[in-house]
C-alpha positions as CSV (number, residue, x, y, z in Angstrom):
1,M,1.8,84.1,52.1
2,A,-1.9,84.8,51.5
3,T,-4.3,84.2,54.3
4,I,-8.0,83.3,54.1
5,T,-10.3,85.2,56.5
6,A,-13.5,83.6,57.4
7,P,-16.5,85.8,56.6
8,S,-18.3,87.3,59.5
9,L,-21.8,86.0,60.2
10,L,-24.8,87.9,58.9
11,P,-26.9,89.2,61.8
12,E,-29.8,87.0,60.6
13,V,-27.5,83.9,60.7
14,E,-26.0,84.8,64.0
15,A,-29.5,85.2,65.6
16,F,-30.6,81.9,64.1
17,L,-27.6,79.9,65.4
18,A,-27.8,81.5,68.8
19,G,-31.6,80.8,69.1
20,G,-31.2,77.2,70.2
21,P,-32.1,74.6,70.9
22,L,-33.7,74.9,67.5
23,A,-37.2,73.5,67.4
24,S,-38.8,71.4,64.7
25,V,-41.7,72.9,62.7
26,V,-44.8,70.8,63.0
27,G,-48.3,71.9,62.1
28,G,-47.0,75.5,61.5
29,K,-45.6,75.7,65.1
30,D,-42.1,75.5,66.6
31,V,-42.2,72.1,68.5
32,A,-39.6,70.7,70.9
33,G,-39.1,67.0,71.3
34,S,-41.2,65.5,74.1
35,T,-38.2,63.8,75.7
36,G,-36.2,67.0,75.9
37,R,-33.3,65.4,74.1
38,T,-31.1,67.6,71.9
39,M,-28.1,67.2,69.6
40,Q,-25.4,69.5,68.2
41,T,-24.4,70.1,64.6
42,L,-20.7,70.8,64.2
43,D,-18.7,73.0,61.9
44,P,-17.0,70.3,59.7
45,G,-14.0,72.5,59.3
46,T,-13.2,73.1,62.9
47,G,-15.3,70.5,64.8
48,E,-16.7,73.3,66.9
49,P,-20.5,73.4,67.7
50,L,-22.6,75.5,65.3
51,A,-26.1,75.0,66.9
52,E,-28.1,72.8,69.1
53,F,-31.4,71.3,68.0
54,H,-34.3,69.3,69.4
55,V,-34.6,65.5,68.6
56,L,-38.0,64.1,68.1
57,S,-39.2,60.8,69.6
58,A,-41.0,58.2,67.5
59,D,-44.3,59.5,69.0
60,D,-43.3,63.1,68.0
61,V,-42.7,61.9,64.5
62,D,-46.1,60.3,64.4
63,R,-47.6,63.6,65.5
64,A,-45.8,65.3,62.6
65,V,-47.2,62.8,60.2
66,Q,-50.7,63.3,61.7
67,A,-50.3,67.1,61.2
68,A,-49.4,66.5,57.5
69,A,-52.3,64.1,57.1
70,E,-54.7,66.5,58.7
71,A,-53.5,69.4,56.6
72,F,-54.0,67.2,53.5
73,R,-57.6,66.5,54.5
74,K,-58.6,69.9,56.0
75,S,-56.4,72.8,55.0
76,G,-57.7,72.9,51.4
77,W,-54.2,72.5,50.0
78,A,-55.0,69.4,48.0
79,A,-58.2,70.9,46.6
80,L,-56.7,74.2,45.4
81,P,-56.5,74.7,41.7
82,P,-52.9,74.3,40.5
83,N,-52.5,78.0,39.8
84,E,-53.6,79.0,43.4
85,R,-51.3,76.3,44.9
86,G,-48.6,77.6,42.6
87,V,-49.0,81.1,44.1
88,H,-48.1,79.7,47.5
89,I,-45.1,77.8,46.2
90,Q,-43.9,80.9,44.4
91,R,-44.2,82.9,47.6
92,L,-42.0,80.3,49.3
93,A,-39.5,80.6,46.5
94,D,-39.7,84.4,46.9
95,A,-38.9,84.1,50.6
96,L,-35.9,81.9,49.9
97,Q,-34.7,84.4,47.3
98,K,-35.1,87.2,49.8
99,H,-33.1,85.4,52.5
100,K,-30.7,83.6,50.0
101,H,-27.5,85.0,51.4
102,A,-28.4,84.0,54.9
103,V,-29.6,80.5,54.0
104,A,-26.4,80.0,51.9
105,Q,-24.2,81.0,54.8
106,I,-26.1,78.6,57.0
107,E,-25.6,75.9,54.4
108,A,-22.0,76.6,53.9
109,L,-21.2,76.5,57.6
110,D,-23.2,73.3,58.3
111,A,-22.2,71.3,55.2
112,G,-18.6,72.6,54.9
113,K,-19.2,74.1,51.5
114,L,-17.7,77.1,49.8
115,L,-20.1,80.0,50.1
116,A,-20.4,80.3,46.3
117,H,-21.3,76.6,46.0
118,A,-23.9,76.9,48.8
119,E,-25.5,79.9,47.1
120,G,-25.8,77.8,43.9
121,D,-27.5,75.1,45.9
122,V,-30.0,77.5,47.4
123,Q,-30.7,79.0,44.0
124,N,-31.2,75.5,42.6
125,C,-33.9,74.9,45.3
126,I,-35.6,78.2,44.4
127,D,-35.5,77.4,40.7
128,T,-36.9,73.9,41.4
129,L,-39.8,75.2,43.4
130,R,-40.7,77.6,40.6
131,Y,-40.3,75.0,37.9
132,F,-42.7,72.5,39.4
133,A,-45.2,75.3,40.4
134,D,-45.2,76.2,36.7
135,M,-45.2,72.6,35.5
136,A,-48.3,71.8,37.5
137,L,-50.3,74.3,35.4
138,H,-49.8,72.2,32.3
139,V,-50.3,68.7,33.6
140,Q,-53.4,67.0,32.1
141,R,-55.2,65.9,35.3
142,R,-58.0,64.1,33.4
143,S,-57.5,62.2,30.2
144,A,-60.2,60.4,28.2
145,L,-59.8,56.7,27.3
146,A,-61.0,55.3,24.0
147,V,-63.3,52.6,25.2
148,A,-66.0,51.7,22.8
149,G,-69.5,52.1,24.2
150,H,-68.3,53.5,27.5
151,E,-67.3,56.9,29.0
152,A,-63.9,56.2,30.5
153,W,-61.0,58.3,31.7
154,T,-58.0,58.4,34.0
155,I,-57.6,61.1,36.6
156,R,-54.5,62.3,38.6
157,Q,-55.0,62.9,42.3
158,P,-52.6,63.9,45.0
159,W,-51.4,61.0,47.2
160,G,-51.5,62.5,50.7
161,A,-48.8,63.0,53.4
162,C,-45.4,62.2,52.0
163,G,-42.3,61.5,54.1
164,F,-38.7,62.5,52.9
165,I,-35.4,61.5,54.4
166,F,-32.5,63.5,53.0
167,P,-28.7,63.0,53.1
168,W,-26.1,65.4,54.3
169,N,-24.2,66.4,51.2
170,F,-26.7,68.7,49.3
171,P,-29.2,69.4,52.0
172,L,-31.4,72.2,50.6
173,L,-30.9,71.3,46.9
174,L,-32.2,67.8,47.5
175,V,-35.0,69.0,49.7
176,G,-36.1,71.1,46.7
177,W,-35.9,68.2,44.3
178,G,-38.0,66.1,46.7
179,I,-40.7,68.3,48.0
180,S,-41.3,70.6,45.0
181,P,-43.2,68.1,42.8
182,A,-45.0,66.7,45.9
183,L,-46.2,70.1,46.9
184,A,-47.1,71.2,43.4
185,A,-49.2,68.0,43.0
186,G,-51.2,68.8,46.2
187,N,-49.4,66.6,48.7
188,T,-48.2,67.6,52.2
189,V,-44.7,66.7,53.4
190,V,-42.8,65.7,56.5
191,I,-39.0,66.3,56.1
192,K,-36.3,64.6,58.1
193,P,-32.9,66.2,57.4
194,A,-29.6,64.5,58.1
195,E,-28.3,64.9,61.7
196,D,-25.0,66.4,60.3
197,T,-26.8,69.2,58.3
198,P,-30.2,70.0,59.6
199,L,-30.0,73.8,59.8
200,S,-31.0,75.0,56.3
201,T,-34.0,72.7,56.3
202,I,-35.1,74.0,59.7
203,Y,-34.8,77.5,58.4
204,L,-36.8,76.5,55.3
205,G,-39.6,75.3,57.6
206,R,-39.7,78.7,59.3
207,L,-39.7,80.5,55.9
208,A,-42.7,78.3,54.8
209,R,-44.6,79.6,57.7
210,E,-43.5,83.2,57.0
211,A,-44.6,82.8,53.4
212,G,-48.1,81.8,54.3
213,I,-47.9,78.1,53.4
214,P,-50.9,76.5,55.3
215,A,-50.0,75.0,58.7
216,G,-49.1,71.3,58.4
217,V,-48.3,71.4,54.7
218,I,-44.6,71.5,55.3
219,N,-43.3,69.9,58.5
220,V,-39.6,69.6,59.5
221,G,-38.4,67.4,62.3
222,F,-35.4,65.4,63.2
223,Q,-35.3,61.9,64.7
224,R,-32.1,60.0,65.0
225,I,-32.3,56.7,63.3
226,P,-30.1,54.0,65.1
227,A,-27.4,52.5,62.9
228,S,-28.1,49.0,61.8
229,G,-25.8,46.1,62.2
230,G,-23.1,45.3,64.7
């Protein structure tokens, strides 16, 4: 009978999982929840704890939103030409590519995926970041309107701080689909991952800082939302 042997953890992954309680990334810094509350994420295959992470309070989440709003107003991100903003996004994609195997192993452990599937999800996130960074170069931001006797036009502007709540099943892939167009358009983001699968998104927040994304442009924090109903 053939046996399946679980792959050993990469040193990078082992250090990450052992570094808890894992902090949120707010305003470019590692931030613990003000209440001191933590949760564990479990290996769905064994039920054993994978890592412990901080839980943010409502006030902490407000501060994350404020960090994103301040970065939108003051960091220069929104005012960058699309090509310069694209350079930052491409560097984030490069950082994900460099750490792809580690991020995929984190994703596979946390979401209960086959490693090959998790690697595909990470690559999808990388490709999505690159796609929208390139797409932003070709968007017509100002378009003339044919109004007789008047000079008229429409103009596209970034919205501001954008919040994202993602489900558990495709954590990093869906993060890529959500934040890539928002970032490419000049917005800043606050990401709330699912309580079951927060790890790869926390790791992404750290990589964004490593890649030189301005502080507050990408914020990652977890707040448990109470279930509704009886």
